[in-house]
VMD Tcl script that draws the C-alpha trace (Angstrom):
set ca {
  {12.91 8.23 16.10}
  {10.81 8.31 12.92}
  {10.26 5.32 10.62}
  {12.67 6.45 7.91}
  {15.57 6.88 10.35}
  {14.78 3.51 11.92}
  {14.89 1.74 8.55}
  {18.18 3.51 7.70}
  {19.69 2.47 11.03}
  {18.66 -1.14 10.49}
  {20.13 -1.21 6.99}
  {23.44 0.26 8.19}
  {23.63 -2.31 10.97}
  {23.48 -5.30 8.61}
  {27.27 -5.83 8.38}
  {27.58 -5.77 12.19}
  {25.15 -8.68 12.53}
  {26.62 -11.11 9.99}
  {28.26 -13.28 12.66}
  {25.08 -13.34 14.75}
  {23.08 -14.40 11.70}
  {25.21 -17.49 11.24}
  {24.79 -18.49 14.88}
  {21.02 -17.91 15.00}
  {20.18 -19.45 11.61}
  {18.59 -16.42 9.98}
  {19.91 -13.82 7.57}
  {19.30 -10.13 7.01}
  {19.11 -8.59 3.53}
  {18.54 -5.06 2.35}
  {17.50 -3.73 -1.01}
  {15.36 -1.32 -2.98}
  {12.64 -1.46 -5.62}
  {10.74 0.80 -7.98}
  {7.23 0.23 -9.24}
  {3.95 1.30 -10.75}
  {0.50 1.34 -9.15}
  {-3.12 2.06 -10.00}
  {-6.16 2.58 -7.76}
  {-9.58 0.95 -8.03}
  {-12.50 1.79 -5.75}
  {-14.59 -0.58 -3.64}
  {-18.27 0.41 -3.15}
  {-17.47 4.13 -3.28}
  {-20.91 5.73 -2.62}
  {-19.38 8.82 -4.17}
  {-21.69 11.83 -4.42}
  {-21.03 15.55 -4.94}
  {-23.81 18.08 -5.42}
  {-26.20 15.45 -6.79}
  {-23.60 13.82 -9.05}
  {-23.54 10.17 -8.02}
  {-20.85 7.59 -8.70}
  {-22.78 5.09 -10.85}
  {-22.69 3.28 -14.18}
  {-22.33 6.61 -16.02}
  {-19.25 7.57 -14.02}
  {-15.92 6.84 -15.64}
  {-12.99 6.41 -13.30}
  {-9.67 7.05 -15.05}
  {-6.39 5.99 -13.50}
  {-3.10 7.39 -14.64}
  {-0.19 5.21 -13.63}
  {1.44 6.16 -10.34}
  {5.03 5.62 -9.29}
  {6.69 4.19 -6.18}
  {10.20 3.80 -4.79}
  {10.92 1.61 -1.75}
  {13.97 0.80 0.37}
  {13.41 -2.33 2.46}
  {14.94 -4.78 4.91}
  {14.19 -8.53 4.97}
  {14.72 -11.04 7.79}
  {14.72 -14.66 6.53}
  {14.58 -17.94 8.43}
  {14.62 -20.94 6.07}
  {11.53 -20.42 3.84}
  {9.82 -17.73 5.93}
  {10.68 -14.03 5.88}
  {9.51 -10.74 7.35}
  {9.99 -7.61 5.25}
  {9.87 -3.97 6.38}
  {9.40 -1.29 3.70}
  {9.13 2.47 3.38}
  {7.40 3.32 0.09}
  {7.18 6.82 -1.39}
  {4.34 7.04 -3.91}
  {2.45 9.31 -6.33}
  {-0.95 8.35 -7.78}
  {-3.20 10.22 -10.22}
  {-6.84 9.50 -11.00}
  {-10.08 11.21 -11.97}
  {-13.86 10.85 -11.88}
  {-15.88 11.84 -14.96}
  {-19.60 12.23 -14.22}
  {-21.21 11.66 -17.62}
  {-24.64 13.24 -18.22}
  {-26.95 11.98 -20.98}
  {-29.39 14.13 -22.95}
  {-32.59 12.04 -22.71}
  {-34.02 13.49 -25.94}
  {-31.02 12.80 -28.18}
  {-29.33 10.07 -26.06}
  {-25.98 11.88 -26.41}
  {-23.45 13.11 -23.90}
  {-23.87 16.69 -22.73}
  {-20.97 19.11 -23.08}
  {-18.99 20.54 -20.14}
  {-18.94 17.25 -18.26}
  {-18.43 17.39 -14.52}
  {-15.00 16.10 -13.56}
  {-12.84 15.67 -10.47}
  {-9.07 15.13 -10.80}
  {-6.82 14.20 -7.90}
  {-3.09 13.63 -7.40}
  {-2.09 11.88 -4.18}
  {1.35 12.07 -2.56}
  {1.86 9.43 0.11}
  {4.20 7.42 2.29}
  {3.28 3.72 2.63}
  {4.64 1.49 5.40}
  {3.88 -2.24 4.93}
  {5.03 -5.08 7.17}
  {4.97 -8.27 5.11}
  {5.23 -11.94 6.06}
  {6.26 -14.18 3.17}
  {6.78 -17.86 2.45}
  {8.96 -19.25 -0.35}
  {6.76 -21.86 -2.00}
  {9.51 -22.62 -4.57}
  {13.17 -22.39 -3.62}
  {15.53 -23.98 -6.14}
  {19.00 -22.48 -6.33}
  {18.77 -18.88 -7.49}
  {15.08 -19.26 -8.43}
  {12.53 -18.39 -5.72}
  {8.76 -17.86 -5.82}
  {6.97 -16.57 -2.73}
  {3.56 -15.58 -1.43}
  {3.31 -12.72 1.05}
  {0.71 -10.82 3.05}
  {0.52 -8.24 5.82}
  {-0.80 -4.87 7.01}
  {0.01 -1.54 5.41}
  {-0.40 2.01 6.70}
  {-0.57 4.89 4.20}
  {0.15 8.50 5.19}
  {-1.29 11.08 2.75}
  {0.24 14.52 2.08}
  {-2.01 15.81 -0.73}
  {-2.80 19.54 -0.75}
  {-5.61 21.59 -2.29}
  {-3.36 22.52 -5.25}
  {-3.33 18.84 -6.29}
  {-7.14 18.70 -6.69}
  {-9.21 19.99 -9.60}
  {-13.02 20.26 -9.71}
  {-14.46 21.12 -13.14}
  {-17.99 22.33 -13.99}
  {-19.53 21.82 -10.57}
  {-22.30 24.13 -9.40}
  {-20.35 25.32 -6.36}
  {-16.99 27.08 -6.23}
  {-13.85 26.65 -4.12}
  {-14.39 22.94 -3.62}
  {-11.87 20.80 -1.79}
  {-11.76 17.19 -0.63}
  {-10.42 16.67 2.88}
  {-8.59 13.37 2.68}
  {-7.81 11.16 5.64}
  {-4.19 11.60 6.62}
  {-3.84 7.95 7.58}
  {-5.43 4.92 5.88}
  {-5.08 1.18 6.47}
  {-4.81 -1.71 4.00}
  {-4.12 -5.43 3.91}
  {-1.63 -6.60 1.28}
  {-1.60 -9.82 -0.75}
  {1.17 -10.56 -3.20}
  {3.28 -12.87 -5.32}
  {7.04 -12.49 -5.66}
  {9.48 -14.02 -8.15}
  {13.24 -13.79 -7.55}
  {16.07 -14.75 -9.91}
  {19.42 -14.28 -8.23}
  {19.44 -10.77 -6.76}
  {16.64 -9.48 -9.03}
  {12.98 -9.85 -8.08}
  {9.50 -8.90 -9.30}
  {6.52 -8.34 -7.00}
  {2.81 -8.28 -7.88}
  {0.72 -6.82 -5.05}
  {-2.95 -6.16 -4.31}
  {-3.78 -3.81 -1.41}
  {-7.29 -4.18 0.01}
  {-8.57 -0.89 1.45}
  {-9.85 -1.24 5.02}
  {-10.61 2.38 5.95}
  {-12.21 5.26 4.05}
  {-9.86 7.61 2.19}
  {-12.05 10.72 2.48}
  {-13.35 12.77 5.39}
  {-15.67 14.95 3.29}
  {-15.82 17.34 0.31}
  {-16.49 20.97 1.09}
  {-17.57 24.00 -0.93}
  {-15.85 26.84 0.91}
  {-17.79 29.55 -0.92}
  {-21.17 28.13 0.17}
  {-20.07 26.36 3.37}
  {-21.57 23.05 2.20}
  {-20.24 19.55 2.81}
  {-20.67 16.39 0.73}
  {-19.73 12.89 1.79}
  {-17.60 10.31 0.01}
  {-17.58 6.82 1.48}
  {-15.06 5.31 -0.92}
  {-12.26 2.92 -0.06}
  {-9.44 2.41 -2.51}
  {-7.75 -0.82 -3.56}
  {-4.27 -0.61 -5.04}
  {-2.77 -2.79 -7.77}
  {1.04 -2.65 -7.89}
  {3.91 -4.06 -9.89}
  {7.50 -3.52 -8.83}
  {11.00 -4.74 -9.56}
  {14.13 -4.42 -7.50}
  {17.41 -5.76 -6.19}
  {18.09 -7.56 -2.91}
  {21.58 -7.99 -1.46}
}
mol new
graphics top color blue
foreach p $ca { graphics top sphere $p radius 0.5 }
foreach p [lrange $ca 0 end-1] q [lrange $ca 1 end] { graphics top cylinder $p $q radius 0.2 }
display resetview
């Protein structure tokens, strides 16, 4: 059984467990949220064909989107939350070159654009630090696994020396999440920071010249989301 079917089965089983919840002292809630995310890079050591990621490199992040069904198990102030997050992120690297004689930017700047399609599966443990009536504030943390489904058509290399370049991304990456949640009634807002643990790239290859370049970058993800819990 895959993760999505498991989450669906658990959500559908919530009504069947209402009596058991009362007896055991915990409750089960389901819900969904939508959000926005942006990627920052930690010590990337990013180099392609002599173009190094340094102070002249501009990393541009376009806002990505996420949608997440989830299930939450709560016992007093502590909860465990299981999510399945579908996400799209877009970002680029602009390798700026300076003319040393005129101290101006050269034309035809080297650029790498990437769109990432992914499935993220976090398991979060939270604690309600404030719990007054319908107002709740919580801190949460936990591991996250990201599965990447980006293809060559979602990558664009501009003005590099070599042709037919492609980055081979890792299909599975690991993170550790830290976050703050605010809930008012059934509506909540989450602010999350994902710390990248594993590299996101295997290598970059020029198929026409059969050359490989390494990229040792790890990504960190900043997210904001809002949703409903029932």
